N, C-alpha and C positions, 0 to 999 in steps of 0.2 A: 583509821589511825590519823591522829591530828598532830601536825608538826608546827611548832611555834619557833620562829627565828627570834630568840630573845635579844641577841646582839648581832649587828651586821658590820662591825668594823674590825680591823686587825688589832694589833697590839697597841696602836694609838687610836684614841677616839676621834670622831669627826663632830665638831671641830676639835683639833688638838689645841689645848688651851693656851699654849704659848706660841702657836704658829701664826705668822703674819701672811702666809700664803693666801692668794686670792680665793682659792676654793674653800679653804677653812673659814675665811671671813664671810663669804657668801653663805655657807651652810649656817653659820651663827645667825645671820640675818633672816634667812628663810625659815629655819626651824623645821618642824614636822618631820617628814621622812629623811631629811638631810642631817638630823641629829642621830649619830650612830654610837652606840656603846660597844664594848668588846664582845667578840663573837661567842655565842652559846646557843644551844638547841634544846628544846623541850619536846619530848614525845609523849602525847597524851598528858597525863599529870603524874606519871610514875617514873619516867626515865629522863635523865638530863645528861647532856654532853657538855662538859666543862663547867667550871665554876669561877668566873672572873670576879674581880672586886666590884664590878658593876651590877652584880646580881640583885642587890637590894633595890637599886634604881629600876632595874627591869621588872622586878616583881610588882612594885608599887605603881609604876606608870603604865603597865600593861594589864593590870587587874588579875594578876596570877596569884597562885598560892602554892606552897610547897608541903602542905600537910600530908598529901598522898604520895610524896616522892619516896621511892624505894631504891632506885639504882642511879648512881652517878658514875659516868665514864669520862675519864680524863684523857685528852689527846697528848698533852705534853706537860712536863712538870713546871714549866716557866710561869712566872707570876700572872701574865695576861690570860693564861688558860686555867690556872689552878691557884687561886688566892687562898691557900690553905689556912693561913692565920685568920682570915675573915670568916671562913667556914667554921673553924674550930671555936671561934668566939661565940657561935650560935649553939654550942653543944648543950647548954642547959635547956634551951627551947626545943632542940631535937629530942632530948630525953622526955619532954613533956607531951610529944605528939600523940594524938588520940588513936592513930591507926595501930598502935601497939607493936609495930615492926621496927627492927633496927635498920639504919641506913647503910647500904652496901656500896662501897667505893672501889672502883676498878681502875687500874692504870698500870704503867710500866714500873720498873724497880725504883727509879728516882722519885716518881709520884708517891708510891706507896711508903717508901722509907720516910719521906717528908711528912706524909699524913700520920703515920704511927708515932713519929717523934713529936709532932705538934699536938695531936689529939690526946696522946696517952691512952690509958686503958678505959674503955667505956663499953658497957653492954649495948649502948644505943647505936654504935657505929662498928662496922667491920671492914677490913681492908683486904683487897684481893689483887695480887700481882698477876698480870696476864701476859701473853705472848703473841706475836704476829701469827696470823692464820689459825686462830683458835675459834671455836664455836661455843657460845654459852647459851643455855636455855634458862630463861628467867621469867617465871610467870607466863604471860602471853607472848613474850618476845624471844626471838632468836637473834643473837648479836654475833656478827663476824668481825674479827679484828684484821685490819690491813695495816701494813707498815708504810707510813707516810714517807715521801721523799723529802727528808728534812735533815739538816746537819746538827740538830740539837741533841736531844736525848738519844740513848742507845736504841730504844724502840719507840719512836714517835708514832702515834696511831691515827688512823682513820677508821670509821666504823660503818658497817651496814647494819641497819635495824630492820628486822622483819617481824611482822605481826599478821598472822593468818597468811593471806596471799598478797599482802602489800609490803613494800620495802622502800627504804631510802638509804642512799649512800651519802654520808657526811664527810667531805674531803676538804679539810682546811689545813692551812700551814704546810702545804705540800707542793712539790713540783710534779711534773708528769711521772706516771708510774713506770716501774721497771717490768720486765717480762713476767716475773713471778706474780705480781699483782694482777696483770691483765689475764693471766692464765687462771688465776683463782676466780676473778670476776666472771670469766667466760664459763666456768664450770657450774655456776649457780643460775637461778632463775632470773628473768629480766627485772630490772629495777623500775620502780614507779616514779621515783624522784631522785634527783642528784643535786646536791648542794655543794658548790665548788668555791673555794677561796680565791680572790683575785687581788692579792696584795700589791701586785706591781702595775695595777691600773691598765690603761689602754696600751701601754708599751710592752714589748716582749720582755720576759723575765731576764733579769741580769745574772741569775745563777740557776742551777738545777733544782734548787730547794724551794722555789716559789713559783707561782704562775701569774702572768698577766693575761689579758683577754686573748691575745693570740694563742696562748697555751690552752685556755678554756675551750676555744674552738677546736683545737687539736684533740683535746680530751674527748669532746663530744663526738668528733668524727671517728675516733678509735672505738668508742663504745658502740656507735651505730654499725660500723663495719664488722665488729666481732659479735653482733647480736646481743649485746649486754642490755640494751635499752629497746624501747619500742617508739613508734611515732606519738604515742600518748604520754611518754615520760615527761615529767616536769623538770626543767633545767633552771636552777636558781643560782644566781651569782651573789655570793656574800663576801665578807671582809672587803667591803667596797672602799676604795681609795678616793680622797679628794685632791690628791697631789697633782692630777692632770687638770684641775680646775673644773671637772665635771660634777654636776650634782644629780639628784635622783632622776629628774625628768630627762636630762641630757644623756645620762647613762642608759635609760630605758630606750631612748631613740636609737642609740648606737647598737645595743645588743639584741633588741627584739627581732630584727630581721634574721638573726642567727638562731632564734628559738629560745633565747634566755629571758628569764624574768630577773629583775633587780630586787634583792631582798631589802627589807627595812626593818628596823626594830619593831617587834610585835607582829610581823607578817605570819599569817597562818595558811598552812597548806593541808587540805583534807584529802586523804588517800583512801579510796574505797576498793573493796575486793573486785578484781577483774572477773 
């Protein structure tokens, strides 16, 4: 299973175009891994998590293509996660795709209602409302839905994607989990990769609906103590903030001693069967 971190920022890009903060200005000067678009994940070429307005930029700069895309999972209905008007404007080209399959969009009630209203009727796209702690079998993938700790939508989602004996947990826009999530994770097989959002940077989170790096460390400790992960699990920090003034290399120096890698736009992680 190949994972591509298409975007590694939160709801504001890095640099944020109006920001005068030192970190954003430095990111603009350095470029490369310090230019971050809004968060999204691609699994192989068939499954995508979130569809931000930055998708065009991500596809053309990372040499990706969406011709084989079959499944789109939305974490939240908010614009940074689901730019539905942007996606719907591509409907004529979705209808022309050569793979002959319709595109299946999965999300909570808010996301699916928004998609149905914006797309209208089309044989090229179908919409599927999902619930927390649901299991979906789609082609070679098994997807588990977790309820993110977020105060936005009624059911904001995180996802586990399994393919064969490999798996990744994609946990963005969330605080630390509640007992039901930990119990659900413990009941499954160990995770090969965990991608965690770090919207509050190096500081402790200011509320229960986001994580800073102290919470990421706590998340990792919980997983390890419960046997949810193994010593070989890849730990990836995404939704990387520049508000602390840290850039990619500085973040890497800070988090690597704790077993984390810092995501960047276009980062690829290859998971092989254990």
